[in-house]
C-alpha positions, 0 to 999 in steps of 0.5 A: 450468306452475304446477308449473314456476313454483312450483319456480322461485320456491322456488329463487330464495331471493334476488331481489336476487342474481338481479337483480345476477348477471343484470345483470352478464351484460348488462354483459358482453354489452354490453362484448363488443359495444362494446370494439372501437367506439373502435378500429375505425380501428385494425383495419387496422393491427393485423391488417395488412389493408385497411379493407374486410377489417377491416370483417368483424370487425364484420360477423361479430359482427353476423351471429353475433348475428343467427343465434344469438339466435332459436335460443338463445332457443328452446333456452332455452325448451326446456332452461332459461335457466341452461344457455343463459346458461352455454353462451353465456358459455363461447362468449364466453370462447373467442372472447375467448381466440382474440383474446387469444392470436393476431394472425391475422385469420382467428382474429379473425373466428372469435373475434368471431363467438363473441363475437357470440353473446352478443347472446342473453344479454339476452333469455334473462336477461329470460325468467329474470327473469320466471320467477324474480322475484316479479311486483312485481319483474319490471319493476324487474329488466327495466328494470335489465337494459335499462340494462346495455346503456348501462352496458356501453357507458359502461364499454367506450368509455373502457376500450377506449382506456385498455387499448389505450394502456397495456396493449396490444391483447390486454389487452382480451380477456384481461380479458373472458375472465376476467370471462366465466369468473367470471360463468359460474361464478356463474350456474351456482352461484347461479341456479335450474335450470328444470324443462322439458318434453320437446320436439324441436328443429327443426334443419331449421327452424334451418338454413332460418332461418340460410340466410334471415338470413345473406344478409339481414344481409350485404345490410344491412351490405354494401350501401353497400360493394358497391353496392345494385344490384350482382349480389352484393347482388341475389343475396343478397336473392333467396336470403334471400327464397327461404329465408324463403318456404320457412321459413315454411310449414315452421315452420307445420307443426312441432309444436315450431318454432324460432320460433312464427309464430303468436305473432309475428303477434299485434298486441302482438308484431308492433307492438312488433317494428316499433317495436323496429326504429325505436327501434334506428335512432334509438338508434344514430344518436344515439350514432354522430353524437355521437361524430362531432361530438366527434371531427371536426376543428374546421376542418369545420363541426360538428366539435369536434376532441376527441382519441380518449381525450376523445371516449371519456370524453364518450361515457360520459355518454350511454351511462351515462344509459341505466343511470342512467334504468333505476330511473325506467323501473322505477317508470313501468312499474309505475305506467303499464304498458308501452304508455304508457312506450313512448309516453313514451320515443318522444316524449321521444326525438323532443323530444330530437332537436329539442334536438339540432338546436339544441344542437350548438355545444359539447362540453357541448351535444352531450353534453347532447343525446345524454344526453336522447335516451338517457333516452328510449331507456332508457324505450323499451328497458325497455318493449318486453320487458314488453309482449311478456312480457305477450302471450305464454305463459310457455313462449315468453318467451325466444324472443319476446324473442329475436325482438325483440332480432333486430329491434333488431339489424336496426334498428341495421344499417339505421341504419348504411346510412342514415347512410352514404347521407346522409353520402355526399351531405352530407359534405366531403372534406379531404386524401382524408378524408370528414367529415360536416358540420352538414347531415349531422347535422341531416338525420339528427336530423330523420329521427329526430324523424320515426322517434320520432313514428312509433314512438309512434303505432304503440305507441298501436295496441298493444291493452291487456291486457284486449283480448288473446285468451283464453289469451294473457294470462300468469298474472303481472302482470309487464307490464300493457299498459293 
């Protein structure tokens, strides 16, 4: 491992260049996930399908990301991050080209699935940062990498509406394909190649994990549509449970498992993953409800009646706050360590959600409340990978961060289901359209206060660095737990 790390450091001639290229990778990954968000309501018209059918364009992206992330991050630990980043970017480019050249709904599902694989880019890039960068620069790089999620969203939300209106639907994907191809070239030519040890691939374990995750994602994303007690949902839940019960003992017997279960049950990793689910739920509720408050007509209680273009522009500010707060997160991580930054981020989110209950009378107030929540979100997102990388051996950083990313995806899916449930009994209907009200927003904001406080309390139970078992403390000081 010492030899592997020394070769890494010799190849990383310019740490700043590595950070810039990898942050560009994160922005492109975020763009791929957010470009369609402002245009969801237009999808039935674009593809001439029903609203339920059109929802599969979003579901397919989430499903592909959930399936690809644990597998690709494990492959990154085995074969090197540079190769996996380039291969994933190529998948993003191919998916974008399918969407650009065809109006077929079936090909759109395939294209969005290929784009969804890009969810693995961020944890893989963070793993590369740990190995390539000097220890004192890792916190800065990871914080900026976390901020790219906000930067990509801040760019994608207004850009999607502008390009769709002025350049047409296909322009969204031509642009993403070109940028993705150029970035794949930069990654291959500028980033270091890792020396790896020979390991076997647990293909059957990957297959079992796929069988377990696929119905689980479908249950979470389609439960409100099909009914939580419907036969399809119950059947899928049982299938997922059986597959997980078969997968766990199989993985425990493998010399090179697709997921190292022993690492997942470590207190720092397990608690951080639980917190990731909670933080992701609160994060999505903030952005989603802010968009609704701005766009819902003024004749509905709590609505501000902005146009789609104006809503996209305003929403760029809270999304951009995640990127803007990343330098602050980097300084705090270096000074206080991951545990306390995560506690601070969760508590700041809780306080900001209280402010969101009080600040909802104007566009400025809604935007300000959403920005405050996003600052806390940035602190929390930056701290979680640092905690995990401090607790697991270096050769497992990508796969451990990949599972954390998967937990965040699960959290966003759960929050979508929760919002739909609350909206169903608090919304009002005008001319056949259902609108959330002030009661909807406030109930969900108070729920996020509780979630954020719970995340802070769970984080305090994460052991300090000096409390970790022998052999599990990494050799670098990348993420002091303190």
